[in-house]
C-alpha positions in Angstrom: 4.4 26.3 -46.2 3.3 23.0 -47.7 0.4 22.9 -50.1 -2.0 20.0 -50.0 -4.1 19.0 -53.0 -7.2 16.9 -52.3 -9.7 14.6 -54.1 -12.0 12.1 -52.5 -13.2 8.6 -53.1 -16.4 6.9 -51.8 -18.2 10.0 -50.5 -21.7 8.4 -50.2 -23.1 11.6 -48.7 -25.0 9.6 -46.1 -24.7 6.2 -44.5 -27.6 4.3 -43.0 -28.7 0.7 -42.2 -31.2 -0.5 -44.8 -33.4 -3.2 -43.2 -34.7 -4.3 -46.6 -31.2 -5.1 -47.7 -30.0 -6.4 -44.3 -27.1 -4.1 -45.1 -26.3 -0.5 -45.8 -27.9 1.9 -48.3 -24.7 1.9 -50.3 -24.8 -1.9 -50.9 -26.1 -3.8 -53.9 -25.8 -1.3 -56.8 -26.2 -3.7 -59.8 -24.7 -1.0 -62.1 -21.3 -1.2 -60.5 -18.7 -3.6 -61.8 -17.2 -3.9 -58.3 -18.9 -3.6 -54.9 -19.1 -0.1 -53.5 -16.3 0.8 -51.1 -17.2 1.1 -47.4 -14.1 3.2 -46.9 -13.9 7.0 -47.4 -10.6 8.5 -48.6 -9.7 12.1 -48.7 -6.2 12.6 -50.0 -3.9 13.4 -52.8 -0.5 15.0 -53.2 1.5 17.6 -51.4 4.5 19.8 -52.1 6.7 21.7 -49.7 7.7 25.2 -50.6 6.0 27.8 -52.8 5.6 25.6 -55.8 6.3 22.1 -57.3 8.7 21.3 -60.1 6.6 18.2 -61.0 5.7 18.2 -64.7 2.1 17.0 -64.9 2.1 17.3 -68.7 4.9 14.8 -68.9 2.9 12.4 -66.7 -0.2 12.7 -68.9 1.9 12.2 -72.0 3.4 9.0 -70.5 -0.1 7.7 -69.8 -0.9 7.8 -73.5 -4.5 8.9 -73.0 -6.9 10.1 -75.7 -6.0 13.6 -76.7 -9.5 15.2 -76.3 -9.7 14.5 -72.5 -10.5 17.7 -70.6 -9.0 16.2 -67.4 -7.5 12.9 -66.4 -9.4 10.6 -63.9 -8.5 7.4 -62.3 -10.9 5.5 -64.5 -8.7 6.4 -67.5 -5.7 4.5 -66.1 -7.2 1.5 -64.3 -10.5 -0.2 -63.4 -11.8 -3.0 -61.2 -10.6 -3.9 -57.8 -7.1 -3.3 -56.4 -5.7 -6.5 -57.8 -7.0 -5.6 -61.3 -5.6 -2.1 -61.0 -2.1 -3.4 -60.3 -2.1 -5.0 -63.7 -2.1 -1.6 -65.4 1.1 -0.3 -66.9 -0.4 3.2 -66.5 -0.4 2.8 -62.8 3.3 2.0 -63.0 3.9 5.2 -64.9 1.9 7.2 -62.2 3.8 5.7 -59.3 7.2 6.1 -60.9 6.4 9.7 -61.7 5.4 10.5 -58.1 8.6 8.8 -56.8 10.8 10.9 -59.1 9.0 14.2 -58.3 9.1 16.5 -55.4 5.6 15.4 -54.5 4.4 13.2 -51.6 1.1 11.4 -51.2 -1.2 12.0 -48.3 -4.5 10.5 -47.2 -7.1 10.2 -44.5 -8.7 6.8 -44.9 -11.8 5.9 -42.8 -13.3 2.4 -42.7 -16.9 3.7 -42.4 -18.3 0.5 -41.0 -15.7 0.3 -38.3 -16.1 4.0 -37.5 -19.9 3.7 -37.2 -19.8 1.3 -34.3 -16.5 1.9 -32.4 -18.1 4.3 -30.0 -19.9 1.4 -28.4 -16.7 0.2 -26.9 -15.7 3.7 -25.7 -19.1 4.2 -24.0 -18.9 0.9 -22.3 -15.3 1.5 -21.0 -16.2 5.0 -19.7 -19.3 3.7 -18.0 -17.4 0.9 -16.2 -14.6 3.3 -15.1 -17.2 5.9 -14.0 -19.1 3.4 -11.9 -16.1 1.6 -10.4 -16.7 -1.6 -12.2 -13.4 -3.5 -12.8 -12.6 -4.3 -16.4 -9.2 -5.3 -17.9 -8.8 -2.1 -19.9 -5.6 -0.4 -18.9 -4.4 1.4 -22.1 -5.4 2.7 -25.5 -4.0 -0.5 -27.0 -6.6 -2.5 -24.9 -9.4 -0.3 -26.3 -8.1 -0.7 -29.9 -8.2 -4.5 -29.5 -11.7 -4.4 -28.1 -12.9 -2.3 -31.1 -11.2 -4.7 -33.4 -13.0 -7.6 -31.8 -16.3 -5.8 -32.2 -15.6 -5.2 -35.9 -14.8 -8.9 -36.3 -18.2 -9.8 -34.8 -19.8 -7.5 -37.4 -17.8 -9.0 -40.3 -18.4 -12.7 -39.3 -22.2 -12.3 -39.7 -23.1 -8.8 -40.9 -26.7 -9.6 -41.6 -27.4 -10.9 -38.1 -25.5 -8.0 -36.5 -27.5 -5.4 -38.5 -30.8 -7.1 -37.8 -30.0 -6.7 -34.1 -29.0 -3.1 -34.6 -32.2 -2.3 -36.6 -34.3 -3.9 -33.9 -33.1 -1.2 -31.5 -33.1 1.6 -34.0 -29.3 2.0 -33.6 -27.8 4.5 -33.1 -31.0 6.0 -31.6 -30.8 3.9 -28.5 -31.1 6.6 -25.7 -33.9 4.8 -23.7 -32.7 1.3 -24.4 -29.0 1.3 -23.8 -28.8 -1.6 -21.3 -31.1 -3.7 -23.4 -29.0 -3.0 -26.5 -25.8 -4.0 -24.8 -27.3 -7.2 -23.5 -28.4 -8.1 -27.0 -25.0 -7.3 -28.3 -23.4 -9.5 -25.7 -25.8 -12.3 -26.8 -24.7 -11.8 -30.4 -21.0 -12.1 -29.4 -21.8 -15.2 -27.4 -23.6 -16.7 -30.5 -20.6 -16.0 -32.7 -18.3 -17.7 -30.3 -20.5 -20.8 -29.7 -22.4 -21.4 -32.9 -21.2 -24.3 -35.2 -22.0 -21.9 -38.1 -19.0 -19.8 -37.2 -16.6 -22.6 -36.1 -14.3 -22.1 -39.0 -13.9 -18.4 -38.5 -13.3 -19.0 -34.8 -10.2 -21.0 -35.7 -8.3 -17.7 -36.4 -5.4 -17.3 -34.0 -6.3 -15.1 -31.0 -9.9 -14.5 -32.0 -11.5 -16.5 -29.2 -9.5 -14.6 -26.6 -10.4 -11.3 -28.2 -14.1 -12.0 -28.3 -14.0 -13.3 -24.7 -12.5 -9.9 -23.6 -15.2 -8.1 -25.5 -18.0 -10.3 -24.0 -16.6 -9.6 -20.5 -16.8 -5.9 -21.1 -20.4 -6.1 -22.4 -21.5 -8.3 -19.6 -20.0 -5.8 -17.2 -22.3 -3.1 -18.7 -25.6 -4.9 -18.5 -27.1 -2.0 -16.5 -25.5 0.8 -18.6 -27.7 3.9 -18.8 -25.5 6.3 -20.8 -24.1 5.8 -24.3 -23.4 9.4 -25.2 -20.9 8.8 -27.9 -22.8 6.1 -29.8 -26.2 7.8 -29.4 -27.7 9.7 -32.4 -31.2 11.0 -32.9 -32.4 9.2 -36.1 -33.0 5.4 -36.4 -30.5 3.6 -38.5 -28.6 6.7 -39.7 -24.9 6.1 -39.0 -23.6 9.2 -40.8 -25.8 12.0 -42.0 -23.0 13.9 -43.9 -19.4 13.6 -44.6 -18.4 17.1 -43.8 -17.1 15.9 -40.4 -14.1 14.4 -42.2 -13.4 17.6 -44.2 -13.7 19.6 -40.9 -11.2 17.3 -39.3 -8.8 17.6 -42.2 -9.0 21.4 -42.4 -8.5 21.7 -38.6 -5.6 19.2 -38.5 -3.9 21.2 -41.4 -4.9 24.6 -40.1 -1.4 26.2 -40.8 -1.1 24.8 -44.3 -2.6 25.6 -47.7 -5.4 23.2 -48.8 -6.7 23.0 -52.3 -9.8 20.7 -52.6 -11.6 19.5 -55.7 -14.8 21.5 -56.1 -17.5 19.4 -54.5 -20.5 21.7 -54.5 -22.4 20.0 -51.6 -19.3 20.0 -49.4 -18.6 23.6 -50.2 -22.2 24.4 -49.4 -22.0 22.6 -46.1 -19.0 24.7 -45.1 -20.7 27.9 -46.1 -24.0 27.2 -44.4 -22.6 26.8 -40.9 -23.5 29.8 -38.8 -20.5 31.5 -37.3 -18.1 29.1 -38.9 -16.9 30.4 -42.3 -14.8 28.4 -44.7 -11.3 28.3 -43.2 -9.0 30.9 -44.7 -6.4 28.2 -45.7 -8.9 26.2 -47.7 -9.7 26.8 -51.3 -12.1 24.9 -53.6 -10.9 24.6 -57.1 -12.1 23.2 -60.4 -9.9 20.2 -61.1 -9.7 21.2 -64.8 -7.8 24.2 -63.7 -5.6 22.5 -61.1 -3.4 19.7 -62.6 -2.3 18.6 -59.1 -5.9 18.0 -58.1 -6.2 15.8 -61.1 -3.1 13.9 -59.9 -4.8 13.6 -56.6 -7.7 11.9 -58.2 -5.3 9.3 -59.6 -3.5 8.6 -56.3 -6.7 8.7 -54.2 -8.5 6.3 -56.6 -5.7 3.7 -56.2 -5.4 4.2 -52.5 -9.1 3.7 -51.9 -9.1 0.5 -53.8 -6.1 -0.7 -51.9 -7.8 -0.2 -48.5 -11.0 -1.7 -49.7 -9.1 -4.8 -51.0 -7.4 -5.2 -47.6 -10.7 -5.0 -45.8 -12.5 -7.4 -48.1 -10.0 -10.3 -47.7 -8.7 -12.2 -44.7 -5.1 -13.0 -43.9 -5.1 -16.4 -45.7 -6.8 -15.0 -48.8 -4.3 -12.2 -49.1 -1.4 -14.6 -48.6 -2.7 -16.8 -51.4 -3.3 -13.8 -53.6 0.3 -12.6 -53.2 1.5 -16.0 -54.4 -0.3 -15.5 -57.7 0.9 -11.9 -58.6 2.0 -11.3 -62.1 5.2 -9.4 -62.8 3.3 -6.2 -63.5 1.3 -6.5 -60.3 4.5 -7.2 -58.3 6.2 -4.1 -59.8 3.2 -1.8 -59.0 2.8 -3.2 -55.4 6.5 -2.5 -54.8 6.2 1.0 -56.2 3.2 1.7 -54.0 5.1 0.7 -51.0 8.0 3.0 -52.1 5.6 5.9 -52.5 4.2 5.3 -49.0 7.7 5.0 -47.6 8.8 8.2 -49.2 5.8 10.1 -47.8 6.1 8.5 -44.3 9.8 9.4 -44.1 9.0 13.0 -45.0 6.2 13.3 -42.4 4.4 10.3 -40.8 1.2 12.4 -40.4 0.7 12.4 -44.1 -0.7 8.8 -44.0 -3.6 8.6 -41.7 -5.8 5.5 -41.3 -8.9 5.1 -39.1 -9.3 1.4 -39.4 -9.3 -1.7 -37.3 -6.2 -3.3 -35.8 -6.8 -6.3 -38.1 -6.7 -4.1 -41.2 -3.4 -2.6 -40.1 -2.0 -6.2 -39.8 -3.2 -7.1 -43.3 -1.7 -3.9 -44.7 1.6 -5.0 -43.4 1.1 -8.5 -44.9 0.7 -7.0 -48.4 3.3 -4.2 -48.3 5.8 -5.6 -45.9 5.5 -9.4 -45.9 9.0 -9.9 -44.6 8.2 -7.7 -41.6 4.8 -9.3 -41.0 6.1 -12.9 -41.0 9.0 -12.0 -38.7 6.4 -10.7 -36.2 4.0 -13.6 -36.5 
């Protein structure tokens, strides 16, 4: 039986739209050196069999950390955004150690902003199909592309989109679903036609993608049911992160899970009536579990990777890759090898709930030769 070790990155406890910021509650912390991540990562390392032969003490020795540390954290080996982290020789030591060991990385990465609004598309598609309204949605792939288009609308002018969402108390829109969808259609139309966004609209395929989204929304101008998107509190997109822990423990129901002791998460599991903590799940103090400490290191790097991908467009990433130092190139190649090693062992170890555009940009960074051959 495999044993999965977990740590987390960017557990904000709760996510809501803050009208005063024209953004989210997690935005704008002046005490942070880099912007807070809008992605949540739950992941770490896994070994197959009763135990691992990986020598964590050898890893820690290679990192040359101060001797009085009670436990190693990602902040001890790198800091800043993903590009800055790749400059660290300690990151190279970590990735080489993982590659040489019998360990594999695993992660569940969620783009929280994408996740918070994707149900709008599902509700619209289901309503059209249920009411016999023809829309050009014939496959899961079509739905994925519509969700990606919606996410691009959000990203092109986040403040305007969130102003609109706040005006309706999204996601508490039960009695105003049709009005909300009409307003969203108007927002898409504005993005497509406004000179303010003409530069972004030059992106290959974007106009067609937004046109398909606009057609779907216009087909739903009388929609009276948005069950998936609807929630009961104005502005609150996510009232707790335990849903992601639930998903993980359910998906790995036949495997042993060791999670870093997060008191609030443990309390959420224990407080659910008739739903005890799964028997295969154990919360542990990371000081007593060296592989949970290693999971902090891998998850910290992976979280910064996904945030970096989301924060930059294709051209920005292409330009960035042309400026990589030797150390950055080495570490980027090692990260790709670590991902490949894990994917070859079990493709379900690497799980991403992100937009189609982010998947493309991930390929651009890690597999540029494959990306350019497909584009």
